[in-house]
C-alpha positions as CSV (number, residue, x, y, z in Angstrom):
1,M,23.5,66.8,-45.9
2,S,23.6,65.3,-42.4
3,K,26.5,63.1,-41.2
4,R,24.5,60.2,-39.9
5,D,26.2,56.9,-39.8
6,F,26.0,55.2,-43.2
7,Y,25.1,51.8,-41.7
8,E,22.3,53.5,-39.7
9,V,21.1,55.3,-42.9
10,L,20.6,51.9,-44.7
11,G,19.5,50.1,-41.6
12,V,22.2,47.4,-41.8
13,S,24.8,46.1,-39.3
14,R,28.5,47.0,-39.7
15,D,29.3,43.5,-40.8
16,A,26.5,43.4,-43.4
17,S,27.4,41.7,-46.7
18,E,27.3,43.6,-50.1
19,R,24.1,41.7,-50.9
20,D,22.4,42.9,-47.8
21,I,23.5,46.5,-48.4
22,K,22.1,46.4,-52.0
23,K,18.8,45.0,-50.8
24,A,18.5,47.8,-48.2
25,Y,19.4,50.4,-50.8
26,K,16.8,49.2,-53.3
27,R,14.1,49.2,-50.7
28,L,14.9,52.7,-49.4
29,A,15.6,54.2,-52.9
30,M,12.1,53.2,-54.1
31,K,10.5,54.5,-50.9
32,F,12.1,58.0,-51.0
33,H,12.4,58.5,-54.8
34,P,11.3,62.0,-55.7
35,D,9.0,60.7,-58.4
36,R,7.0,59.0,-55.7
37,N,7.2,61.9,-53.3
38,Q,6.8,64.9,-55.5
39,G,7.1,68.2,-53.6
40,D,8.5,66.4,-50.5
41,D,11.9,68.0,-49.9
42,T,12.5,65.7,-46.9
43,A,12.1,62.6,-49.0
44,A,14.5,64.0,-51.7
45,E,17.1,64.7,-49.0
46,K,16.7,61.2,-47.6
47,F,17.1,59.8,-51.1
48,K,20.4,61.6,-51.5
49,E,21.6,60.3,-48.1
50,V,20.7,56.7,-49.0
51,K,22.5,57.0,-52.4
52,V,25.7,58.4,-50.8
53,A,25.7,55.6,-48.1
54,Y,25.2,53.0,-50.8
55,E,28.0,54.2,-53.0
56,I,30.5,54.3,-50.1
57,L,29.6,50.9,-48.5
58,T,29.6,49.0,-51.8
59,D,33.1,50.2,-52.7
60,A,35.6,48.0,-50.8
61,Q,38.2,50.7,-50.6
62,K,35.9,53.5,-49.6
63,R,34.1,51.2,-47.0
64,S,37.4,50.3,-45.4
65,A,38.3,54.0,-45.1
66,Y,34.9,54.9,-43.7
67,D,35.1,52.0,-41.1
68,Q,38.5,53.4,-40.0
69,Y,38.1,57.2,-40.2
70,G,34.3,57.8,-40.5
71,H,33.1,60.8,-42.4
72,A,36.5,62.5,-42.1
73,A,37.8,60.1,-44.8
74,F,35.8,61.9,-47.5
75,E,36.2,65.5,-46.4
76,Q,38.8,67.8,-48.0
77,G,42.1,67.1,-46.3
78,G,40.7,64.1,-44.6
79,M,43.0,61.1,-43.7
80,G,46.0,63.4,-43.6
81,G,45.4,65.0,-46.9
82,G,44.9,61.7,-48.8
83,G,41.2,60.7,-48.4
84,F,39.1,60.4,-51.5
85,G,38.7,64.1,-52.0
86,G,35.7,66.2,-52.9
87,G,33.5,65.1,-50.0
88,F,30.4,63.1,-50.7
89,G,27.4,65.4,-50.7
90,G,28.3,68.4,-52.9
91,G,27.7,67.1,-56.4
92,G,24.1,66.1,-56.0
93,A,22.5,63.0,-57.4
94,D,21.1,62.5,-60.8
95,F,17.7,61.0,-60.0
96,G,17.1,59.7,-63.5
97,D,20.4,57.7,-63.4
98,I,19.8,56.4,-59.9
99,F,16.3,55.3,-60.9
100,G,17.7,53.4,-63.8
101,D,20.2,51.7,-61.4
102,V,17.6,50.5,-59.0
103,F,15.1,49.2,-61.6
104,G,17.9,47.8,-63.8
105,D,19.1,45.7,-60.9
106,I,15.6,44.6,-60.0
107,F,14.9,43.4,-63.5
108,G,18.2,41.7,-63.9
109,G,20.3,44.4,-65.6
110,G,23.8,45.3,-64.8
111,R,25.3,48.6,-64.1
112,R,24.4,51.4,-66.5
113,G,26.4,52.2,-69.5
114,G,28.0,48.8,-70.3
115,Q,27.9,45.1,-70.5
116,Q,26.9,43.2,-67.4
117,R,29.9,41.8,-65.7
118,A,30.2,38.0,-65.2
119,Q,29.1,37.2,-61.7
120,R,31.5,36.1,-59.0
121,G,30.8,32.6,-57.8
122,S,28.6,32.1,-54.7
123,D,30.1,31.6,-51.3
124,L,29.5,28.2,-49.7
125,R,29.2,27.1,-46.1
126,Y,30.4,23.7,-44.6
127,N,29.3,22.7,-41.1
128,M,32.1,21.0,-39.2
129,E,31.8,19.2,-35.9
130,L,34.9,19.0,-33.7
131,T,35.6,17.4,-30.3
132,L,36.7,19.7,-27.5
133,E,40.3,18.3,-27.8
134,E,40.4,19.0,-31.5
135,A,39.1,22.5,-31.0
136,V,41.5,23.3,-28.2
137,R,44.7,21.8,-29.8
138,G,43.9,22.5,-33.5
139,C,44.0,19.8,-36.2
140,D,43.8,19.1,-39.9
141,K,40.5,17.9,-41.4
142,E,39.8,16.5,-44.8
143,I,36.4,17.5,-46.2
144,E,34.4,16.9,-49.3
145,V,32.4,19.8,-50.8
146,P,30.0,19.5,-53.7
147,T,30.3,22.6,-55.8
148,L,30.5,24.2,-59.2
149,V,34.0,24.3,-60.7
150,S,35.3,25.9,-63.9
151,C,34.9,23.6,-66.9
152,D,38.4,22.3,-68.0
153,P,37.7,21.6,-71.7
154,C,36.5,25.2,-72.4
155,E,38.5,26.8,-69.6
156,G,35.3,28.3,-68.2
157,T,34.3,30.2,-71.4
158,G,31.3,28.0,-72.2
159,A,32.4,27.9,-75.9
160,K,33.7,24.7,-77.5
161,K,37.5,24.6,-77.7
162,G,38.7,26.4,-80.8
163,T,35.7,28.7,-81.0
164,S,34.7,31.8,-79.2
165,S,31.5,33.8,-78.3
166,T,30.2,36.6,-80.5
167,T,28.8,40.0,-79.7
168,C,25.0,40.0,-79.2
169,S,23.3,41.7,-82.1
170,T,20.3,42.8,-80.0
171,C,22.1,44.9,-77.4
172,H,25.4,45.2,-79.4
173,G,27.4,43.8,-76.5
174,Q,25.9,46.2,-73.8
175,G,24.0,43.4,-72.0
176,Q,21.1,45.7,-71.6
177,V,18.2,47.2,-73.5
178,Q,16.3,50.3,-72.5
179,M,12.5,50.5,-72.4
180,R,10.7,53.9,-72.3
181,Q,7.3,54.3,-70.8
182,G,6.3,57.9,-70.7
183,F,8.4,59.7,-68.1
184,F,10.3,56.6,-67.1
185,A,13.3,54.9,-68.8
186,V,13.9,51.4,-67.4
187,Q,16.9,49.3,-68.3
188,Q,16.5,45.6,-68.5
189,A,18.8,42.6,-69.2
190,C,18.9,41.8,-72.9
191,P,16.4,39.0,-73.6
192,T,18.7,37.5,-76.2
193,C,22.0,37.2,-74.3
194,H,20.5,37.5,-70.8
195,G,22.7,40.4,-69.9
196,K,26.0,38.8,-70.9
197,G,26.5,40.8,-74.1
198,K,27.9,37.7,-75.8
199,I,26.3,34.8,-77.7
200,I,27.8,31.3,-77.7
201,K,26.9,29.7,-81.0
202,D,28.9,26.5,-80.5
203,P,28.6,25.6,-76.8
204,C,31.1,23.3,-75.0
205,N,29.9,19.6,-74.8
206,S,31.0,19.2,-71.2
207,C,29.2,22.2,-69.6
208,H,26.7,22.9,-72.4
209,G,27.7,26.6,-72.5
210,E,27.5,27.2,-68.8
211,G,31.3,27.4,-68.3
212,R,30.9,25.4,-65.0
213,V,30.3,21.8,-64.0
214,H,29.3,20.1,-60.8
215,K,32.1,18.4,-58.9
216,T,32.9,17.2,-55.4
217,K,36.1,18.7,-54.2
218,T,38.3,17.2,-51.5
219,L,40.0,19.9,-49.4
220,N,42.3,19.9,-46.4
221,V,41.3,22.4,-43.7
222,K,43.7,23.5,-41.1
223,I,41.8,24.2,-37.8
224,P,43.7,26.7,-35.6
225,S,44.0,25.9,-31.9
226,G,41.4,27.5,-29.7
227,V,38.4,27.7,-32.0
228,D,34.9,27.5,-30.5
229,T,31.3,27.0,-31.5
230,G,30.3,29.8,-33.9
231,D,33.7,30.6,-35.3
232,R,34.1,30.6,-39.1
233,I,37.2,29.7,-41.1
234,R,37.3,31.3,-44.5
235,L,38.9,29.5,-47.5
236,S,39.4,32.1,-50.1
237,G,38.4,31.0,-53.7
238,E,37.1,27.6,-52.6
239,G,33.4,28.4,-53.2
240,E,31.6,28.1,-56.5
241,A,33.4,29.0,-59.7
242,G,32.3,32.3,-61.2
243,E,30.4,32.6,-64.4
244,H,32.5,32.5,-67.6
245,G,35.9,32.9,-65.9
246,A,34.8,35.3,-63.1
247,P,36.4,34.8,-59.7
248,A,35.3,32.0,-57.5
249,G,33.4,32.6,-54.2
250,D,34.7,31.6,-50.8
251,L,34.1,28.6,-48.6
252,Y,33.2,29.3,-45.0
253,V,33.8,26.4,-42.5
254,Q,31.3,26.8,-39.6
255,V,32.6,25.3,-36.4
256,H,30.5,23.4,-33.9
257,V,32.2,21.9,-30.8
258,K,30.5,18.7,-29.5
259,E,29.6,18.4,-25.9
260,H,32.2,16.8,-23.7
261,N,31.5,14.2,-21.0
262,I,33.8,15.9,-18.4
263,F,34.3,19.5,-19.3
264,E,32.0,22.4,-20.2
265,R,33.5,25.3,-22.0
266,D,32.6,29.0,-21.5
267,G,34.9,31.2,-23.6
268,N,38.4,30.3,-22.6
269,N,37.5,28.8,-19.2
270,L,36.7,25.2,-18.6
271,Y,34.3,23.9,-15.9
272,C,34.1,20.4,-14.4
273,E,32.6,18.7,-11.4
274,V,34.7,16.4,-9.2
275,P,33.1,14.1,-6.6
276,V,34.8,13.7,-3.2
277,S,33.9,11.5,-0.3
278,F,32.1,12.7,2.8
279,T,35.2,11.9,4.9
280,M,37.6,13.9,2.7
281,A,35.2,16.9,2.6
282,A,35.1,16.9,6.4
283,L,38.8,16.1,7.2
284,G,40.5,17.5,4.1
285,G,42.9,15.9,1.7
286,E,44.0,15.8,-1.9
287,V,42.0,14.7,-5.0
288,E,43.1,14.2,-8.6
289,V,41.5,16.6,-11.1
290,P,41.5,16.0,-14.9
291,T,42.8,18.7,-17.2
292,L,43.3,18.7,-21.0
293,D,47.0,18.2,-20.3
294,G,46.7,15.4,-17.8
295,R,45.9,15.0,-14.2
296,V,46.8,17.4,-11.4
297,S,46.4,17.3,-7.7
298,L,43.9,19.6,-5.9
299,K,44.2,20.2,-2.1
300,V,40.8,20.0,-0.4
301,P,40.6,22.1,2.8
302,L,38.9,20.5,5.8
303,E,35.2,21.2,6.3
304,T,34.6,21.8,2.6
305,Q,31.0,22.1,1.7
306,T,29.5,20.6,-1.5
307,G,29.4,23.0,-4.5
308,R,32.5,24.9,-3.5
309,M,34.5,26.2,-6.5
310,F,38.2,26.1,-7.0
311,R,40.1,28.0,-9.7
312,M,43.1,26.4,-11.3
313,R,44.7,29.2,-13.3
314,G,46.0,28.6,-16.8
315,K,44.4,25.2,-17.0
316,G,41.7,26.3,-19.4
317,V,41.8,27.1,-23.2
318,K,44.2,29.3,-25.1
319,G,41.8,31.1,-27.5
320,V,42.5,31.9,-31.1
321,R,43.0,35.6,-30.4
322,T,44.6,35.4,-27.0
323,H,48.1,34.8,-25.8
324,S,47.2,33.3,-22.4
325,A,45.1,30.4,-21.4
326,G,41.9,30.6,-19.4
327,D,41.2,28.9,-16.1
328,L,39.8,25.5,-15.0
329,I,36.9,26.0,-12.6
330,V,36.5,22.8,-10.4
331,K,33.3,22.3,-8.5
332,L,33.5,19.8,-5.6
333,I,30.5,17.6,-5.1
334,V,30.3,15.8,-1.7
335,E,29.1,12.3,-2.4
336,T,26.7,10.6,0.0
337,P,27.8,7.0,0.7
338,V,25.4,4.3,-0.5
339,K,24.8,0.5,0.0
340,L,26.0,0.7,3.6
341,T,26.4,-2.4,5.8
342,K,24.6,-2.7,9.1
343,R,27.8,-1.8,11.0
344,Q,28.4,1.2,8.8
345,K,24.9,2.4,9.5
346,E,25.4,1.9,13.3
347,L,28.6,3.9,13.1
348,L,26.9,6.8,11.3
349,Q,24.1,6.8,13.8
350,E,26.6,7.0,16.6
351,F,28.3,9.8,14.7
352,Q,25.1,11.7,14.4
353,E,24.2,11.2,18.0
354,S,27.5,12.8,19.0
355,F,26.2,16.0,17.5
356,D,23.2,16.1,19.8
357,G,23.1,18.6,22.6
358,K,24.0,22.2,23.1
359,D,27.0,22.0,20.6
360,A,24.9,20.8,17.7
361,K,24.6,24.3,16.1
362,K,28.3,24.8,15.7
363,H,28.6,21.5,13.7
364,N,25.8,22.3,11.3
365,P,25.8,26.1,10.8
366,K,23.9,26.0,7.5
367,S,21.2,23.7,8.8
368,E,20.7,25.8,11.9
369,G,20.6,29.0,9.8
370,F,18.1,27.5,7.4
371,L,15.7,26.2,10.2
372,S,15.9,29.6,11.9
373,G,14.9,31.3,8.6
374,V,12.0,28.9,8.1
375,K,10.7,29.6,11.6
376,N,10.9,33.4,11.1
377,F,9.0,33.0,7.7
378,F,6.1,31.2,9.3
379,D,6.0,33.5,12.3
380,D,5.7,36.5,9.9
381,L,2.7,34.7,8.1
382,T,0.8,34.3,11.3
383,K,1.1,37.9,12.4
């Protein structure tokens, strides 16, 4: 069997969830199953490849080993002699069993050969908006999450206190029944117990036999310093309660940082625009610049043009995964004076007239360069 990347075989990303992997497996297993491609050796080989990739990536321990060591983790002597032994392509796949797995899952059955396991609770997502200051410095937030929690009176069993569930007489506790149609043998969830293998004859009055009830939980979430839009904070076990005592899912807090009226964030760097007067831009001076830690002074060189950038190192954001802070990038905007008095206008006119003459070019190099470029442009058009 080839050693293609398992994620590539199933067509999923490396951070794909178990649910996404199962969906991809079912689709490909049905596509390449030998019963649908009789006489096609290529399809049979692809079917085996898909099966192996599925078995590795849905086993947490094997997936972790594969992510770290690749195919070498499952070869004889791989991982320094530890590995998982025996390789992963030599034994061959039992097509009948695999076929049962695929269709059993599709029609609601559990894994073959036993009672369906109670399902782990669903993961939940909570969208949280933070100010830039909260995201940079970190904070504690109290949130309310509507969810399903384990029923207290029956302790999640679904049966009234003092009673218990009984084994299903239809499937004898297996949770599945098998249906044969000619060549095919398809496993389905038991219609009596719905795949649970147990029957609750005297259900709990609080949860009506579900083992879970709706409740709004209040949680305190610690936001680490340096988070940014798109980051997720995982609260293990704070999702929905599992069925009949199964583990709870997780709660993922999705972070969104609101726009700031002064700063714009890009990674660990901050950007801001600072206006300066025409006089300061021409003659130089100092201007106060805001930072998240207070005001600092920035020296403005003489003859500074509008739009010039200045980097203030270490005045940005210290990210969640970094040990050093980013930079603050300051863009100076030369402000044109407005609402001038008559005398001020006269002075500006005198100032402009002082530029006239043969020395005008040296005072306005950008203007002269632009006008020269425009002239050459139109000269080229008339040629």
